C-alpha positions in Angstrom: -7.5 -31.9 -7.6 -6.8 -28.5 -9.4 -7.1 -30.4 -12.7 -10.6 -32.0 -11.4 -12.0 -28.9 -10.4 -10.9 -26.7 -13.2 -14.0 -27.6 -15.7 -16.5 -26.8 -13.1 -15.2 -23.0 -14.0 -17.9 -22.6 -17.1 -20.4 -24.6 -15.2 -20.3 -21.8 -12.7 -19.8 -18.9 -14.4 -22.4 -19.5 -17.2 -24.5 -16.2 -17.1 -27.6 -17.9 -18.4 -27.5 -20.0 -14.9 -26.0 -18.0 -12.4 -26.6 -14.3 -11.0 -23.8 -11.8 -10.6 -24.2 -12.5 -6.8 -23.7 -16.0 -7.2 -20.9 -16.0 -9.4 -19.1 -13.7 -7.0 -19.7 -16.2 -4.4 -18.5 -19.3 -6.9 -15.3 -16.9 -7.8 -14.4 -16.7 -4.0 -14.6 -20.5 -3.3 -12.3 -21.1 -6.0 -9.8 -18.8 -5.3 -9.6 -20.3 -2.2 -9.4 -23.9 -4.0 -6.6 -23.1 -6.4 -4.5 -21.4 -3.6 -4.6 -24.8 -1.9 -5.7 -22.9 1.5 -9.4 -23.9 0.8 -9.8 -26.8 3.1 -7.1 -25.5 5.7 -9.6 -22.4 5.9 -12.7 -24.5 6.4 -11.5 -27.7 8.3 -9.7 -25.5 11.2 -12.0 -22.2 10.9 -15.1 -23.4 10.5 -15.8 -27.2 11.3 -19.5 -26.5 10.9 -19.4 -27.1 7.4 -16.8 -29.8 7.2 -19.2 -32.5 6.1 -20.8 -30.4 3.5 -17.9 -29.2 2.2 -16.0 -32.8 1.9 -18.9 -34.2 0.4 -18.9 -31.3 -2.5 -15.1 -30.5 -3.2 -13.3 -33.7 -2.3 -11.1 -34.8 -5.4 -12.4 -38.1 -5.0 -16.0 -37.4 -5.3 -16.2 -34.6 -7.9 -19.0 -36.1 -10.2 -21.0 -34.7 -13.0 -23.6 -34.3 -9.9 -21.5 -32.5 -7.2 -20.3 -29.9 -9.8 -23.6 -29.5 -10.8 -24.8 -28.9 -7.4 -21.9 -26.5 -6.6 -23.4 -23.4 -7.4 -26.7 -24.0 -5.2 -24.3 -24.9 -2.4 -22.0 -21.9 -3.0 -24.3 -19.3 -1.3 -23.8 -21.9 2.3 -20.1 -21.6 2.1 -19.4 -18.4 0.7 -21.3 -17.0 3.8 -20.1 -19.4 6.5 -16.5 -17.9 5.1 -17.1 -14.6 5.1 -19.7 -13.9 8.0 -18.8 -16.4 10.4 -17.1 -13.8 12.4 -19.7 -11.3 11.6 -17.9 -9.9 8.6 -18.8 -9.7 5.4 -16.7 -10.6 2.6 -16.3 -7.0 1.7 -15.1 -5.7 5.1 -12.8 -8.9 5.3 -11.1 -8.1 1.8 -11.0 -4.1 1.8 -8.2 -3.4 4.0 -6.4 -2.0 1.7 -8.7 0.9 -0.2 -6.6 0.6 -3.5 -8.2 -3.2 -4.1 -12.0 -3.4 -4.7 -13.9 -6.6 -3.6 -13.2 -9.0 -6.6 -9.4 -7.9 -6.0 -9.1 -5.5 -8.9 -6.9 -3.1 -8.4 -8.7 0.9 -8.5 -8.1 4.5 -7.8 -10.3 5.7 -4.7 -13.1 7.6 -5.7 -13.0 10.7 -3.5 -15.3 13.1 -5.1 -17.9 12.9 -2.4 -15.5 14.0 0.4 -14.7 17.5 1.8 -12.0 19.6 0.7 -9.9 20.7 3.6 -6.4 21.8 4.1 -4.5 19.2 4.8 -0.7 19.0 6.0 1.6 15.8 6.1 4.9 15.7 7.3 7.7 13.0 6.5 11.6 12.1 7.2 14.5 10.5 6.2 17.9 10.2 6.9 21.4 10.3 4.5 24.6 8.7 6.1 27.0 10.2 3.9 30.6 9.5 6.1 33.5 11.9 7.2 34.8 12.9 3.9 31.4 13.8 2.5 30.1 15.7 5.3 33.4 18.0 5.7 32.9 18.7 1.9 29.3 19.2 2.4 30.0 21.7 5.0 32.5 23.8 3.2 30.2 23.7 0.0 33.5 22.4 -1.7 31.9 19.9 -3.8 32.9 19.7 -7.5 28.6 19.8 -8.4 28.2 22.9 -5.9 25.7 23.0 -3.1 24.6 20.0 -2.4 21.6 20.7 -0.2 20.4 23.6 -2.0 19.7 21.6 -5.0 18.5 18.7 -2.9 15.8 21.5 -1.7 14.8 22.6 -4.9 14.4 18.8 -6.3 12.2 17.8 -2.9 9.6 20.7 -3.9 9.6 20.1 -7.2 8.9 16.1 -6.7 6.1 16.8 -3.9 4.4 18.6 -6.8 5.1 15.7 -9.3 3.9 12.7 -7.1 0.8 11.6 -8.7 3.2 11.1 -11.8 5.0 8.4 -10.1 2.6 6.8 -7.7 0.2 4.7 -10.1 -2.9 5.1 -8.1 -1.9 8.6 -6.3 -4.5 11.5 -6.7 -3.4 14.4 -8.5 -3.6 17.4 -6.0 -2.6 21.1 -5.3 0.4 21.3 -3.7 0.4 24.7 -2.1 3.1 24.4 0.1 6.1 22.6 0.2 8.9 23.3 2.7 12.2 20.8 3.2 14.8 21.3 6.2 18.1 20.0 6.6 20.0 19.3 9.8 23.5 18.0 9.8 24.8 15.7 12.7 28.4 15.7 13.1 28.4 12.6 15.5 26.7 10.3 12.8 27.8 12.1 9.7 24.7 12.4 8.4 21.8 14.9 6.4 18.6 14.3 8.4 15.8 15.9 5.8 12.2 16.7 6.8 9.3 17.8 4.4 6.4 19.8 5.4 3.7 19.3 2.5 0.1 21.7 2.5 -2.6 20.7 -0.3 -6.6 22.2 0.0 -8.0 19.1 -1.3 -10.2 15.8 -0.9 -7.4 13.5 0.0 -4.3 13.6 2.1 -0.4 15.0 1.1 1.3 12.2 2.8 2.8 10.9 -0.1 3.6 14.1 -1.1 5.5 14.8 2.0 7.3 11.4 1.6 8.3 11.7 -2.4 9.9 15.0 -1.1 12.2 13.5 1.3 12.8 10.4 -1.0 14.0 12.6 -4.0 15.9 15.0 -1.8 17.8 12.2 -0.2 18.5 10.7 -3.5 19.7 13.8 -5.1 22.4 14.4 -2.0 23.7 11.3 -2.9 23.9 12.0 -6.6 25.8 15.0 -5.7 27.9 13.4 -3.5 28.3 10.0 -5.2 31.9 11.0 -6.9 33.2 11.0 -3.4 31.7 8.5 -1.8 29.7 5.7 -3.2 28.6 4.0 0.3 26.3 6.4 1.6 23.1 4.7 3.0 19.7 6.5 2.7 18.0 5.1 5.8 14.4 5.5 8.2 12.2 7.3 5.7 8.8 7.6 7.2 5.7 9.8 7.6 6.1 11.9 10.9 2.7 13.6 11.2 -0.8 14.1 8.7 -3.8 16.5 9.7 -7.0 17.5 8.3 -8.3 14.5 7.0 -10.8 12.3 8.4 -8.3 10.9 10.9 -4.9 12.2 12.0 -1.6 10.7 12.5 1.1 11.6 14.8 4.3 9.3 15.0 5.4 8.9 18.8 8.2 10.6 20.4 10.2 7.4 19.8 9.7 7.1 16.6 10.6 10.6 16.0 13.9 10.0 17.8 14.6 7.0 16.1 14.3 8.7 12.5 17.1 11.6 13.3 
């Protein structure tokens, strides 16, 4: 089927014949065809256009005539697919803000958003084992104080987040603080970060980056003694100051410890 449909691409997207809107519509349909989900989508969710679709796109009926009529029918199929439940293509495909309608990755434009005081907290755990735990408690690791180095590393990481997360905005970090809680019963260390900014976008990634790098630093400081350490349960605890706030439930916070 794909071999029979592919030649129509040149016809569909010939600039002298199609508007940009129609090209988008045809492109959407072709993507469905190539992913082998087109028939399934139409026949199970949109029975009202079964007849039109079968006559238009059946591999046995892809004549030159049907291909030439494809652009004129694209609008009907496109809007039936995208507006059947009251949604447009944009709302259907824009669940991820870093992906636009055509599927292209882009950096979100926050230029028109207000500068506000935004705060985010994150947490994570590293299970280090009994031997490392005791060395950490007594500050007897050969590399020195793991928690002090991990604290500095976490703060540095928060300030450099946009250099490692491709579509993350470069924002001013006005405060970055990490706390360390040692749990002798589980031989683990919980790291919690709190990061503040005055910016047009949130600081969640900075908080998560601070925790992640801090935990990795603890691993590096202790790996000579135990390479079986496990980093686990890195998650966002809360964020405030933006369009919407977020707070993890009590159970989620408990599970993160």
